[in-house]
C-alpha positions as CSV (number, residue, x, y, z in Angstrom):
1,M,0.0,0.0,0.0
2,A,1.3,3.4,-0.9
3,D,0.3,7.0,-0.2
4,L,-0.5,9.9,-2.6
5,V,0.3,13.4,-1.4
6,V,-2.1,16.0,-2.7
7,G,-1.6,19.5,-1.3
8,D,-1.6,19.1,2.4
9,R,-3.4,15.7,2.3
10,T,-2.0,12.2,2.3
11,L,-4.3,9.7,0.8
12,A,-4.0,5.9,1.1
13,L,-3.8,3.9,-2.2
14,D,-4.2,0.2,-2.6
15,E,-1.5,-2.1,-4.1
16,D,-2.6,-1.1,-7.6
17,G,-2.7,2.7,-6.9
18,F,-6.5,3.1,-6.5
19,L,-7.8,5.3,-3.7
20,E,-8.7,3.3,-0.6
21,D,-11.4,5.9,0.2
22,A,-13.2,7.0,-3.0
23,S,-15.0,9.8,-1.1
24,L,-11.7,11.7,-0.9
25,W,-11.6,12.2,-4.7
26,D,-11.7,15.6,-6.2
27,E,-10.3,17.2,-9.4
28,E,-7.0,17.9,-7.6
29,V,-6.7,14.2,-6.7
30,A,-7.6,13.3,-10.3
31,E,-4.7,15.4,-11.5
32,A,-2.3,13.7,-9.0
33,L,-3.5,10.2,-10.0
34,A,-3.1,11.1,-13.7
35,K,0.5,11.9,-13.0
36,T,1.0,8.4,-11.6
37,E,-0.3,7.1,-14.9
38,E,1.8,9.5,-16.9
39,V,-1.4,11.1,-18.3
40,E,-1.9,14.9,-18.8
41,L,-5.7,15.5,-18.5
42,T,-7.5,17.3,-21.3
43,P,-11.2,18.1,-21.8
44,E,-11.5,14.8,-23.6
45,H,-10.1,12.9,-20.5
46,W,-12.6,14.8,-18.3
47,E,-15.5,13.8,-20.5
48,I,-14.6,10.1,-19.8
49,I,-13.8,10.7,-16.1
50,N,-17.2,12.5,-15.6
51,Y,-19.0,9.8,-17.4
52,L,-17.4,7.2,-15.2
53,R,-18.2,9.1,-12.0
54,N,-21.8,9.8,-13.0
55,Y,-22.4,6.1,-14.0
56,Y,-20.8,4.9,-10.7
57,A,-22.9,7.4,-8.7
58,E,-26.1,6.1,-10.3
59,F,-25.4,2.3,-10.4
60,G,-22.7,1.7,-7.8
61,V,-20.3,0.0,-10.2
62,A,-18.1,1.0,-13.1
63,P,-19.7,0.5,-16.5
64,M,-18.7,-2.4,-18.8
65,V,-16.3,-1.2,-21.4
66,R,-18.7,-1.9,-24.2
67,K,-21.4,0.3,-22.5
68,M,-18.8,3.1,-21.9
69,L,-17.8,3.0,-25.6
70,R,-21.5,3.1,-26.8
71,D,-22.5,5.9,-24.3
72,T,-19.4,8.1,-25.0
73,G,-19.1,7.4,-28.8
74,K,-15.4,6.6,-28.3
75,S,-13.7,3.6,-29.8
76,N,-11.6,1.2,-27.7
77,A,-8.5,2.6,-29.4
78,E,-9.5,6.2,-28.4
79,I,-9.9,5.1,-24.8
80,Y,-6.5,3.5,-24.8
81,E,-5.0,6.6,-26.4
82,L,-6.4,8.7,-23.6
83,F,-5.7,6.1,-20.9
84,P,-2.8,3.9,-22.0
85,S,-3.2,1.5,-19.1
86,G,-6.9,1.0,-20.1
87,P,-10.4,1.8,-19.1
88,G,-10.2,-0.2,-15.9
89,K,-6.8,0.5,-14.5
90,G,-6.2,4.0,-15.9
91,A,-9.6,5.7,-16.4
92,C,-11.3,4.2,-13.3
93,K,-8.3,4.9,-11.1
94,I,-8.1,8.6,-12.2
95,A,-11.8,8.9,-11.8
96,G,-11.4,7.9,-8.2
97,L,-13.5,4.8,-8.5
98,L,-12.8,1.7,-6.5
99,K,-10.8,-0.9,-8.4
100,P,-13.1,-2.7,-10.8
101,T,-13.4,-6.4,-10.2
102,G,-11.4,-8.4,-12.7
103,C,-10.1,-5.4,-14.6
104,V,-6.7,-5.1,-13.0
């Protein structure tokens, strides 16, 4: 388990770098998590991050990749271009969601 320092806060991460407490997520935390993935967030990244957060808030789980692609109009290749470690490990981690089962 590691820690992520964001401003004056120290947040616990699990062994895969996901937040242990998703309620501590905010945009500043997203920027810090993105750095751990070597991703510089753009408006296109935020579109996916906000989609993931809204879906999670409504359904309590991350969407299946196929659902995310259909809802966002992105291709799998576009998601991997934005989040090189993938929709589960990269996108969900930066969005502050708990680690998706079977995705990491």
